[in-house]
N, CA, C and O atoms as a GROMACS GRO file, in nm:
protein
  304
    1MET      N    1   2.240  -4.015  -2.768
    1MET     CA    2   2.314  -3.979  -2.680
    1MET      C    3   2.279  -3.802  -2.583
    1MET      O    4   2.336  -3.702  -2.628
    2MET      N    5   2.221  -3.792  -2.504
    2MET     CA    6   2.178  -3.642  -2.442
    2MET      C    7   2.279  -3.556  -2.397
    2MET      O    8   2.276  -3.440  -2.438
    3HIS      N    9   2.388  -3.600  -2.303
    3HIS     CA   10   2.482  -3.570  -2.235
    3HIS      C   11   2.416  -3.430  -2.139
    3HIS      O   12   2.459  -3.314  -2.138
    4GLY      N   13   2.314  -3.482  -2.073
    4GLY     CA   14   2.240  -3.362  -2.014
    4GLY      C   15   2.183  -3.244  -2.080
    4GLY      O   16   2.145  -3.147  -2.014
    5PHE      N   17   2.176  -3.249  -2.205
    5PHE     CA   18   2.095  -3.147  -2.246
    5PHE      C   19   1.942  -3.165  -2.263
    5PHE      O   20   1.900  -3.102  -2.359
    6GLY      N   21   1.853  -3.231  -2.198
    6GLY     CA   22   1.747  -3.293  -2.232
    6GLY      C   23   1.630  -3.120  -2.193
    6GLY      O   24   1.660  -3.009  -2.147
    7TRP      N   25   1.546  -3.160  -2.224
    7TRP     CA   26   1.454  -3.028  -2.233
    7TRP      C   27   1.486  -2.886  -2.339
    7TRP      O   28   1.440  -2.772  -2.329
    8GLY      N   29   1.569  -2.935  -2.425
    8GLY     CA   30   1.554  -2.842  -2.542
    8GLY      C   31   1.687  -2.806  -2.558
    8GLY      O   32   1.695  -2.724  -2.649
    9GLY      N   33   1.814  -2.835  -2.499
    9GLY     CA   34   1.925  -2.828  -2.492
    9GLY      C   35   1.975  -2.720  -2.426
    9GLY      O   36   1.916  -2.690  -2.323
   10MET      N   37   2.085  -2.641  -2.466
   10MET     CA   38   2.158  -2.508  -2.352
   10MET      C   39   2.065  -2.390  -2.364
   10MET      O   40   2.096  -2.300  -2.286
   11TRP      N   41   1.949  -2.363  -2.448
   11TRP     CA   42   1.908  -2.251  -2.451
   11TRP      C   43   1.785  -2.244  -2.331
   11TRP      O   44   1.719  -2.142  -2.314
   12PHE      N   45   1.766  -2.367  -2.252
   12PHE     CA   46   1.663  -2.382  -2.206
   12PHE      C   47   1.674  -2.303  -2.042
   12PHE      O   48   1.582  -2.261  -1.972
   13GLY      N   49   1.820  -2.303  -2.017
   13GLY     CA   50   1.868  -2.253  -1.888
   13GLY      C   51   1.849  -2.129  -1.874
   13GLY      O   52   1.768  -2.092  -1.789
   14PRO      N   53   1.917  -2.036  -1.953
   14PRO     CA   54   1.889  -1.886  -1.956
   14PRO      C   55   1.751  -1.828  -1.986
   14PRO      O   56   1.724  -1.709  -1.974
   15VAL      N   57   1.676  -1.910  -2.020
   15VAL     CA   58   1.555  -1.871  -2.039
   15VAL      C   59   1.471  -1.868  -1.937
   15VAL      O   60   1.383  -1.785  -1.914
   16ILE      N   61   1.506  -1.976  -1.868
   16ILE     CA   62   1.430  -1.996  -1.749
   16ILE      C   63   1.472  -1.885  -1.610
   16ILE      O   64   1.399  -1.844  -1.520
   17GLY      N   65   1.612  -1.859  -1.637
   17GLY     CA   66   1.689  -1.734  -1.548
   17GLY      C   67   1.620  -1.631  -1.576
   17GLY      O   68   1.596  -1.556  -1.481
   18LEU      N   69   1.576  -1.600  -1.689
   18LEU     CA   70   1.519  -1.456  -1.727
   18LEU      C   71   1.418  -1.428  -1.699
   18LEU      O   72   1.377  -1.314  -1.677
   19LEU      N   73   1.343  -1.554  -1.693
   19LEU     CA   74   1.175  -1.558  -1.654
   19LEU      C   75   1.172  -1.520  -1.485
   19LEU      O   76   1.114  -1.432  -1.420
   20ILE      N   77   1.249  -1.610  -1.455
   20ILE     CA   78   1.288  -1.578  -1.281
   20ILE      C   79   1.320  -1.436  -1.257
   20ILE      O   80   1.242  -1.366  -1.192
   21LEU      N   81   1.410  -1.399  -1.296
   21LEU     CA   82   1.446  -1.249  -1.294
   21LEU      C   83   1.326  -1.161  -1.315
   21LEU      O   84   1.290  -1.092  -1.220
   22GLY      N   85   1.257  -1.156  -1.431
   22GLY     CA   86   1.134  -1.094  -1.469
   22GLY      C   87   1.025  -1.122  -1.378
   22GLY      O   88   0.941  -1.034  -1.359
   23LEU      N   89   1.015  -1.238  -1.316
   23LEU     CA   90   0.885  -1.234  -1.216
   23LEU      C   91   0.965  -1.170  -1.082
   23LEU      O   92   0.895  -1.088  -1.023
   24ILE      N   93   1.078  -1.187  -1.032
   24ILE     CA   94   1.114  -1.136  -0.917
   24ILE      C   95   1.104  -0.966  -0.920
   24ILE      O   96   1.062  -0.903  -0.823
   25LEU      N   97   1.146  -0.906  -1.043
   25LEU     CA   98   1.110  -0.753  -1.061
   25LEU      C   99   0.975  -0.716  -1.060
   25LEU      O  100   0.927  -0.625  -0.994
   26TRP      N  101   0.909  -0.798  -1.144
   26TRP     CA  102   0.766  -0.758  -1.094
   26TRP      C  103   0.684  -0.772  -0.992
   26TRP      O  104   0.579  -0.709  -0.979
   27LEU      N  105   0.736  -0.877  -0.893
   27LEU     CA  106   0.688  -0.870  -0.750
   27LEU      C  107   0.737  -0.788  -0.691
   27LEU      O  108   0.675  -0.762  -0.588
   28VAL      N  109   0.853  -0.711  -0.712
   28VAL     CA  110   0.921  -0.594  -0.617
   28VAL      C  111   0.850  -0.468  -0.657
   28VAL      O  112   0.845  -0.366  -0.588
   29ILE      N  113   0.797  -0.486  -0.769
   29ILE     CA  114   0.728  -0.336  -0.819
   29ILE      C  115   0.603  -0.346  -0.774
   29ILE      O  116   0.559  -0.255  -0.705
   30SER      N  117   0.530  -0.451  -0.802
   30SER     CA  118   0.399  -0.474  -0.753
   30SER      C  119   0.392  -0.419  -0.592
   30SER      O  120   0.314  -0.333  -0.551
   31LEU      N  121   0.490  -0.488  -0.517
   31LEU     CA  122   0.498  -0.473  -0.384
   31LEU      C  123   0.499  -0.299  -0.354
   31LEU      O  124   0.426  -0.226  -0.286
   32LEU      N  125   0.602  -0.276  -0.431
   32LEU     CA  126   0.618  -0.114  -0.416
   32LEU      C  127   0.482  -0.032  -0.423
   32LEU      O  128   0.438   0.030  -0.326
   33LYS      N  129   0.416  -0.036  -0.550
   33LYS     CA  130   0.300   0.006  -0.580
   33LYS      C  131   0.188   0.001  -0.461
   33LYS      O  132   0.117   0.093  -0.420
   34ASN      N  133   0.194  -0.127  -0.422
   34ASN     CA  134   0.079  -0.165  -0.351
   34ASN      C  135   0.106  -0.089  -0.187
   34ASN      O  136   0.012  -0.049  -0.119
   35SER      N  137   0.221  -0.082  -0.153
   35SER     CA  138   0.264  -0.020  -0.029
   35SER      C  139   0.233   0.139  -0.036
   35SER      O  140   0.200   0.205   0.062
   36ARG      N  141   0.248   0.192  -0.171
   36ARG     CA  142   0.250   0.333  -0.184
   36ARG      C  143   0.087   0.366  -0.179
   36ARG      O  144   0.055   0.466  -0.114
   37ARG      N  145  -0.004   0.300  -0.236
   37ARG     CA  146  -0.170   0.304  -0.231
   37ARG      C  147  -0.213   0.274  -0.104
   37ARG      O  148  -0.322   0.323  -0.079
   38GLN      N  149  -0.163   0.208  -0.015
   38GLN     CA  150  -0.208   0.186   0.113
   38GLN      C  151  -0.179   0.295   0.178
   38GLN      O  152  -0.267   0.363   0.229
   39ASN      N  153  -0.044   0.327   0.184
   39ASN     CA  154   0.003   0.460   0.240
   39ASN      C  155  -0.106   0.592   0.213
   39ASN      O  156  -0.140   0.669   0.303
   40GLN      N  157  -0.145   0.601   0.098
   40GLN     CA  158  -0.238   0.690   0.077
   40GLN      C  159  -0.378   0.687   0.141
   40GLN      O  160  -0.443   0.770   0.205
   41ASN      N  161  -0.402   0.550   0.097
   41ASN     CA  162  -0.545   0.545   0.187
   41ASN      C  163  -0.564   0.566   0.299
   41ASN      O  164  -0.663   0.628   0.338
   42ASN      N  165  -0.439   0.501   0.404
   42ASN     CA  166  -0.453   0.540   0.537
   42ASN      C  167  -0.457   0.679   0.567
   42ASN      O  168  -0.536   0.724   0.650
   43ARG      N  169  -0.373   0.753   0.500
   43ARG     CA  170  -0.384   0.906   0.546
   43ARG      C  171  -0.499   0.962   0.513
   43ARG      O  172  -0.549   1.052   0.581
   44ILE      N  173  -0.555   0.913   0.401
   44ILE     CA  174  -0.713   1.002   0.373
   44ILE      C  175  -0.810   0.922   0.508
   44ILE      O  176  -0.876   0.990   0.587
   45SER      N  177  -0.803   0.793   0.512
   45SER     CA  178  -0.910   0.750   0.607
   45SER      C  179  -0.891   0.810   0.768
   45SER      O  180  -0.974   0.839   0.855
   46SER      N  181  -0.767   0.813   0.765
   46SER     CA  182  -0.723   0.886   0.910
   46SER      C  183  -0.784   1.014   0.924
   46SER      O  184  -0.847   1.044   1.026
   47ASP      N  185  -0.764   1.105   0.812
   47ASP     CA  186  -0.823   1.239   0.826
   47ASP      C  187  -0.971   1.220   0.840
   47ASP      O  188  -1.037   1.295   0.912
   48ILE      N  189  -1.010   1.147   0.791
   48ILE     CA  190  -1.168   1.149   0.769
   48ILE      C  191  -1.248   1.081   0.933
   48ILE      O  192  -1.354   1.115   0.984
   49SER      N  193  -1.145   0.977   0.980
   49SER     CA  194  -1.206   0.934   1.106
   49SER      C  195  -1.141   1.046   1.201
   49SER      O  196  -1.211   1.053   1.302
   50LEU      N  197  -1.041   1.129   1.207
   50LEU     CA  198  -1.020   1.186   1.311
   50LEU      C  199  -1.146   1.331   1.305
   50LEU      O  200  -1.158   1.399   1.407
   51LEU      N  201  -1.219   1.362   1.196
   51LEU     CA  202  -1.288   1.470   1.199
   51LEU      C  203  -1.415   1.382   1.261
   51LEU      O  204  -1.480   1.422   1.357
   52ASP      N  205  -1.441   1.264   1.197
   52ASP     CA  206  -1.581   1.192   1.271
   52ASP      C  207  -1.576   1.203   1.421
   52ASP      O  208  -1.664   1.266   1.480
   53ILE      N  209  -1.461   1.136   1.495
   53ILE     CA  210  -1.415   1.130   1.649
   53ILE      C  211  -1.445   1.270   1.690
   53ILE      O  212  -1.531   1.278   1.777
   54LEU      N  213  -1.398   1.371   1.650
   54LEU     CA  214  -1.433   1.502   1.675
   54LEU      C  215  -1.561   1.568   1.687
   54LEU      O  216  -1.595   1.655   1.767
   55LYS      N  217  -1.636   1.504   1.583
   55LYS     CA  218  -1.792   1.525   1.557
   55LYS      C  219  -1.871   1.452   1.699
   55LYS      O  220  -1.939   1.517   1.778
   56LYS      N  221  -1.849   1.316   1.709
   56LYS     CA  222  -1.887   1.228   1.776
   56LYS      C  223  -1.881   1.321   1.959
   56LYS      O  224  -1.973   1.332   2.041
   57ARG      N  225  -1.741   1.370   1.966
   57ARG     CA  226  -1.725   1.427   2.096
   57ARG      C  227  -1.767   1.532   2.122
   57ARG      O  228  -1.755   1.573   2.238
   58TYR      N  229  -1.830   1.609   2.026
   58TYR     CA  230  -1.899   1.727   2.034
   58TYR      C  231  -2.035   1.688   2.043
   58TYR      O  232  -2.100   1.750   2.127
   59ALA      N  233  -2.109   1.578   1.961
   59ALA     CA  234  -2.226   1.526   1.992
   59ALA      C  235  -2.279   1.499   2.133
   59ALA      O  236  -2.389   1.524   2.182
   60ARG      N  237  -2.170   1.440   2.186
   60ARG     CA  238  -2.177   1.353   2.334
   60ARG      C  239  -2.165   1.457   2.441
   60ARG      O  240  -2.184   1.433   2.560
   61GLY      N  241  -2.129   1.586   2.386
   61GLY     CA  242  -2.130   1.683   2.486
   61GLY      C  243  -1.992   1.692   2.540
   61GLY      O  244  -1.981   1.791   2.612
   62LYS      N  245  -1.876   1.618   2.527
   62LYS     CA  246  -1.767   1.620   2.578
   62LYS      C  247  -1.659   1.732   2.534
   62LYS      O  248  -1.542   1.722   2.568
   63ILE      N  249  -1.705   1.838   2.458
   63ILE     CA  250  -1.626   1.950   2.445
   63ILE      C  251  -1.732   2.055   2.375
   63ILE      O  252  -1.834   2.040   2.308
   64THR      N  253  -1.674   2.145   2.412
   64THR     CA  254  -1.770   2.297   2.386
   64THR      C  255  -1.768   2.305   2.207
   64THR      O  256  -1.711   2.233   2.125
   65LYS      N  257  -1.856   2.425   2.193
   65LYS     CA  258  -1.878   2.453   2.051
   65LYS      C  259  -1.736   2.518   2.025
   65LYS      O  260  -1.680   2.495   1.918
   66ASP      N  261  -1.683   2.587   2.107
   66ASP     CA  262  -1.548   2.690   2.073
   66ASP      C  263  -1.448   2.569   2.038
   66ASP      O  264  -1.375   2.563   1.939
   67GLU      N  265  -1.459   2.473   2.142
   67GLU     CA  266  -1.334   2.352   2.139
   67GLU      C  267  -1.350   2.293   2.009
   67GLU      O  268  -1.252   2.252   1.948
   68PHE      N  269  -1.452   2.286   1.967
   68PHE     CA  270  -1.489   2.169   1.837
   68PHE      C  271  -1.436   2.272   1.699
   68PHE      O  272  -1.379   2.237   1.596
   69GLU      N  273  -1.472   2.392   1.739
   69GLU     CA  274  -1.448   2.470   1.628
   69GLU      C  275  -1.291   2.483   1.592
   69GLU      O  276  -1.251   2.463   1.477
   70TRP      N  277  -1.204   2.519   1.702
   70TRP     CA  278  -1.077   2.514   1.729
   70TRP      C  279  -1.007   2.384   1.679
   70TRP      O  280  -0.930   2.380   1.583
   71MET      N  281  -1.039   2.294   1.745
   71MET     CA  282  -0.988   2.144   1.715
   71MET      C  283  -1.043   2.121   1.527
   71MET      O  284  -0.988   2.031   1.464
   72LYS      N  285  -1.110   2.177   1.484
   72LYS     CA  286  -1.157   2.130   1.340
   72LYS      C  287  -1.060   2.227   1.260
   72LYS      O  288  -1.001   2.190   1.158
   73ARG      N  289  -1.048   2.346   1.308
   73ARG     CA  290  -0.980   2.445   1.219
   73ARG      C  291  -0.811   2.390   1.216
   73ARG      O  292  -0.735   2.411   1.121
   74GLU      N  293  -0.770   2.306   1.358
   74GLU     CA  294  -0.635   2.255   1.356
   74GLU      C  295  -0.634   2.150   1.267
   74GLU      O  296  -0.533   2.125   1.201
   75LEU      N  297  -0.728   2.090   1.257
   75LEU     CA  298  -0.738   1.930   1.165
   75LEU      C  299  -0.734   1.969   1.001
   75LEU      O  300  -0.694   1.897   0.910
   76MET      N  301  -0.781   2.089   0.992
   76MET     CA  302  -0.789   2.136   0.804
   76MET      C  303  -0.671   2.187   0.797
   76MET      O  304  -0.630   2.233   0.690
   0.00000   0.00000   0.00000
C-alpha cells in the first residue's frame, strides 16, 4: 500500500518546490538583465538617430550651417 506517497515518496514534493522557486528566480533575473540591456541599446540608438535626423535636415536645407553646428554641439 502506498498511502499517497507515489512517485518516490515524500522527498519529491520539496524537490519540485525548490525547482519551481529556482525557475522563478532565474526568470526574474533574466528579465531584469534583458530590460537593462534594452534600455542601454535604446539610449545608444536614439543618440545616433538624433544626429542622423539633424544631418538629414541640414542636407535638405531646412536648417542653416550655423544652426546645424549649434544643434550638433547641444547633442554631444
